[in-house]
SEDOGU-233409 format. One record per residue (C-alpha): x, y, z; chain; residue in three letters. Coordinates in Angstrom, 3 decimals, always signed. Example, Ala and Ser with C-alpha at 12.3 -4.5 7.8 and 13.67 -1.06 7.14 Angstrom:
// residues 2
(atom (+12.300; -4.500; +7.800); A; ALA)
(atom (+13.670; -1.060; +7.140); A; SER)
// end
This chain:
// residues 128
(atom (-34.500; +64.658; -43.864); A; UNK)
(atom (-32.306; +62.054; -44.550); A; UNK)
(atom (-33.934; +58.709; -43.546); A; UNK)
(atom (-37.498; +57.771; -43.088); A; UNK)
(atom (-39.354; +58.199; -39.884); A; UNK)
(atom (-41.330; +55.155; -39.621); A; UNK)
(atom (-38.533; +52.528; -39.933); A; UNK)
(atom (-36.392; +53.913; -36.930); A; UNK)
(atom (-39.516; +53.898; -35.213); A; UNK)
(atom (-39.609; +50.083; -35.542); A; UNK)
(atom (-36.179; +49.785; -34.637); A; UNK)
(atom (-35.501; +52.087; -31.511); A; UNK)
(atom (-38.413; +52.573; -29.652); A; UNK)
(atom (-39.796; +49.472; -29.731); A; UNK)
(atom (-37.093; +47.854; -28.540); A; UNK)
(atom (-36.708; +50.581; -25.757); A; UNK)
(atom (-40.301; +50.339; -24.756); A; UNK)
(atom (-39.741; +46.674; -23.880); A; UNK)
(atom (-36.693; +47.631; -22.156); A; UNK)
(atom (-38.446; +50.475; -19.871); A; UNK)
(atom (-41.362; +48.176; -19.405); A; UNK)
(atom (-39.139; +45.351; -17.933); A; UNK)
(atom (-37.032; +48.216; -16.087); A; UNK)
(atom (-39.954; +49.137; -14.142); A; UNK)
(atom (-41.261; +45.429; -13.666); A; UNK)
(atom (-37.330; +44.845; -12.093); A; UNK)
(atom (-37.614; +48.094; -9.981); A; UNK)
(atom (-41.447; +47.279; -8.555); A; UNK)
(atom (-41.089; +43.833; -8.034); A; UNK)
(atom (-42.145; +43.232; -4.524); A; UNK)
(atom (-40.385; +39.705; -4.296); A; UNK)
(atom (-37.132; +42.151; -3.594); A; UNK)
(atom (-34.407; +40.021; -5.610); A; UNK)
(atom (-30.702; +40.084; -4.039); A; UNK)
(atom (-28.457; +42.648; -4.826); A; UNK)
(atom (-26.300; +40.565; -7.738); A; UNK)
(atom (-29.941; +39.432; -9.417); A; UNK)
(atom (-30.844; +42.960; -9.071); A; UNK)
(atom (-27.534; +44.283; -10.448); A; UNK)
(atom (-27.281; +41.366; -13.481); A; UNK)
(atom (-30.463; +42.529; -14.698); A; UNK)
(atom (-29.790; +46.133; -14.610); A; UNK)
(atom (-26.843; +45.365; -16.784); A; UNK)
(atom (-29.109; +42.938; -19.354); A; UNK)
(atom (-31.306; +46.385; -19.921); A; UNK)
(atom (-28.134; +48.831; -20.507); A; UNK)
(atom (-26.147; +46.341; -22.521); A; UNK)
(atom (-29.707; +45.744; -24.977); A; UNK)
(atom (-29.793; +49.498; -24.878); A; UNK)
(atom (-26.032; +50.007; -26.176); A; UNK)
(atom (-26.742; +46.924; -29.186); A; UNK)
(atom (-29.642; +49.437; -30.102); A; UNK)
(atom (-27.209; +52.178; -29.922); A; UNK)
(atom (-25.902; +52.081; -33.386); A; UNK)
(atom (-29.998; +52.352; -34.780); A; UNK)
(atom (-29.546; +55.948; -32.835); A; UNK)
(atom (-26.734; +57.264; -34.057); A; UNK)
(atom (-26.383; +57.582; -37.140); A; UNK)
(atom (-23.394; +59.682; -39.353); A; UNK)
(atom (-25.880; +62.260; -40.177); A; UNK)
(atom (-26.816; +63.337; -36.672); A; UNK)
(atom (-23.057; +62.960; -35.339); A; UNK)
(atom (-22.085; +66.614; -36.376); A; UNK)
(atom (-22.931; +68.064; -33.036); A; UNK)
(atom (-23.180; +67.104; -29.271); A; UNK)
(atom (-25.807; +68.888; -28.274); A; UNK)
(atom (-28.579; +67.423; -30.118); A; UNK)
(atom (-32.038; +65.717; -29.325); A; UNK)
(atom (-30.569; +62.465; -30.146); A; UNK)
(atom (-27.892; +62.636; -27.718); A; UNK)
(atom (-30.200; +63.983; -24.963); A; UNK)
(atom (-32.862; +61.217; -25.654); A; UNK)
(atom (-29.116; +58.393; -25.421); A; UNK)
(atom (-28.257; +60.630; -21.980); A; UNK)
(atom (-31.560; +60.318; -20.523); A; UNK)
(atom (-32.136; +56.519; -21.649); A; UNK)
(atom (-28.588; +55.350; -19.611); A; UNK)
(atom (-29.084; +57.941; -16.789); A; UNK)
(atom (-32.436; +56.445; -16.280); A; UNK)
(atom (-31.031; +52.945; -16.361); A; UNK)
(atom (-28.144; +53.990; -14.396); A; UNK)
(atom (-30.136; +55.209; -11.172); A; UNK)
(atom (-32.614; +52.226; -11.946); A; UNK)
(atom (-29.440; +49.907; -11.139); A; UNK)
(atom (-29.261; +50.908; -7.452); A; UNK)
(atom (-30.524; +48.147; -5.131); A; UNK)
(atom (-32.601; +49.396; -2.115); A; UNK)
(atom (-30.528; +47.324; -0.482); A; UNK)
(atom (-27.541; +49.231; -1.111); A; UNK)
(atom (-28.204; +53.001; -0.950); A; UNK)
(atom (-30.823; +52.575; +1.632); A; UNK)
(atom (-33.670; +53.869; -0.519); A; UNK)
(atom (-35.719; +52.888; -3.920); A; UNK)
(atom (-35.867; +56.720; -4.526); A; UNK)
(atom (-32.930; +56.283; -7.172); A; UNK)
(atom (-34.639; +53.529; -8.683); A; UNK)
(atom (-37.788; +55.119; -9.195); A; UNK)
(atom (-36.315; +58.860; -10.648); A; UNK)
(atom (-34.018; +56.551; -13.277); A; UNK)
(atom (-37.770; +54.482; -14.179); A; UNK)
(atom (-39.190; +58.243; -14.540); A; UNK)
(atom (-36.562; +59.684; -16.447); A; UNK)
(atom (-36.623; +56.602; -18.750); A; UNK)
(atom (-40.273; +57.148; -19.173); A; UNK)
(atom (-39.798; +60.450; -19.977); A; UNK)
(atom (-37.161; +59.802; -22.290); A; UNK)
(atom (-39.909; +58.856; -24.855); A; UNK)
(atom (-41.215; +62.506; -25.153); A; UNK)
(atom (-38.044; +63.627; -27.756); A; UNK)
(atom (-39.076; +60.650; -30.320); A; UNK)
(atom (-42.470; +61.361; -29.832); A; UNK)
(atom (-42.265; +65.033; -30.031); A; UNK)
(atom (-39.914; +64.695; -32.956); A; UNK)
(atom (-42.565; +62.007; -34.730); A; UNK)
(atom (-45.114; +65.040; -34.302); A; UNK)
(atom (-42.719; +67.948; -35.388); A; UNK)
(atom (-41.879; +65.352; -38.469); A; UNK)
(atom (-45.335; +64.789; -39.624); A; UNK)
(atom (-46.559; +68.242; -39.777); A; UNK)
(atom (-43.777; +69.448; -41.965); A; UNK)
(atom (-44.123; +66.423; -44.418); A; UNK)
(atom (-48.000; +67.765; -44.323); A; UNK)
(atom (-47.030; +70.790; -44.903); A; UNK)
(atom (-44.430; +70.569; -47.595); A; UNK)
(atom (-46.954; +67.745; -49.359); A; UNK)
(atom (-48.242; +68.611; -52.467); A; UNK)
(atom (-52.068; +67.326; -51.206); A; UNK)
(atom (-51.382; +69.576; -47.936); A; UNK)
// end
C-alpha cells in the first residue's frame, strides 16, 4: 500500500460521480439536443475524465497492463464513448444507455477495493 485511500476517494470518485451524473442527465434528456450539442457535451465529459486520469494512474500502478485500475479506466472511457453516440445518428438510444450503465458499473471497482482495503487495514491494525 503506497497511498492512503480517502484522499484518492475524494480526488477521483467525487469528480467521476459528477461526470457520471451529468452524463446520465445528458443521455436521458427529454429535450433531444441537436447532434453537434450532444457530441460537444460528450466530448466535455470525456475531456474532464482525461484530466482526472493522472490521479488514477500513478507510478505505483503502472507495472502491469491487466490491473483493476486499467479496468476502471477502460469502463469509464468505454461508457463515455458509447454515451456519445447521438440517437439521431445511430437510430437508437441503446448505445448511449449501455454507455451510461457501463460508466455507473465502473464504480463497483473502487467500491470493492475500498471495502477490501478497510478489511485488510482492520485485520492488521493492533486493535483489530
